[in-house]
N, C-alpha and C positions, 0 to 999 in steps of 0.2 A: 503494499499500499504506499509506504513511505517513498519508495523509489519511483512509483508511477506519479506521485504528486511532485516529486523533484523534477522528473522529466517534463511534466506538464508546466511547471513553473519555469523551467529553463527554456522551453519552447516559446512560451508566452513572452519572456524577456527577449528572446532572439527576434521574434516577430516585431516586437516593439522597437527594438534597435534598428531593424531593417526598415520598418515604417518611417522612423525618424530620418534615416539616411536618405530614403527616397524623397521625403518631404523637403529636406535641405537641397537636394539636387533640383527639384522642381522650382523651388524659390530662386536658386542661382540662375537657372535657365530663364525664368521670367525676367529677372533683373537684367541679364545679358541681353535679352530680346529688346527690352525697353531701351537700353543704351544704344543698341544698333539701330533701332527705329529713329531715335533722335539724331544720330549721326547721318542716317540716310536723308532725313529731312534737310539737314544742313548742306549735305553734298548736293541734293537736288536744287536747293536755292542757289548755291554757288554755280551749278551747271547752268541754270536759267540766266544768271547774271552774265556768265561767260558767253553764252549764246547771243544775248543781246549786244554785248560788246563786240563780238565777232561780226554780227550783222552790220553794226555801225561802222567797223573798220573796213568791211568789204565794200560798203557803200562809199566810204571815203577813198578807197583804193580805185574804184571805178571812176569817181569824179576826178582823181589826180591823173588818171590815164587820158582824160579829155583835155586837149590842148587849150580849147576856149575857156574852160573852167579855170585852169592853172593861170592863164593870162589875166582873167578878170580878177581872180583872187590876189595875184601879185600886185595888180594895179590898185586894188581897193585897200589891201592891208599893208603892203610894203611901200606904197607910194611910188611905184615904178611907172614910168611913162613910155609912150611910144616915141619913135624918132620924130623930131621936130614938134613934139608936144610940150606945152609948158603947164606946170602945175602951180596953182596959186593956193596958198593956205589962207583961209578966211578965219578970223576969230569967231569963236562960238558966242552966242548971246545967251547968257544965263540970267534968269530973272530971280 
């Protein structure tokens, strides 16, 4: 009788320990999953930002390949002039 009770108590303790180990494993996996989901969201946001920047840069590249755009940009922003063209700087009127 005593040996059966001892075996039963030993098995109960063993199942309890196994249950606790499995529960700890599940909690760790849920925590790891949560961390990975947060990282995925951050990387997706970064990817969207990089795609937008890539689109903007591609547009700028295509504009810079257009001779007329480069010429008008240089004339407007760098104050370059055509041959025999004079540029006059007028003071701005601030109110």
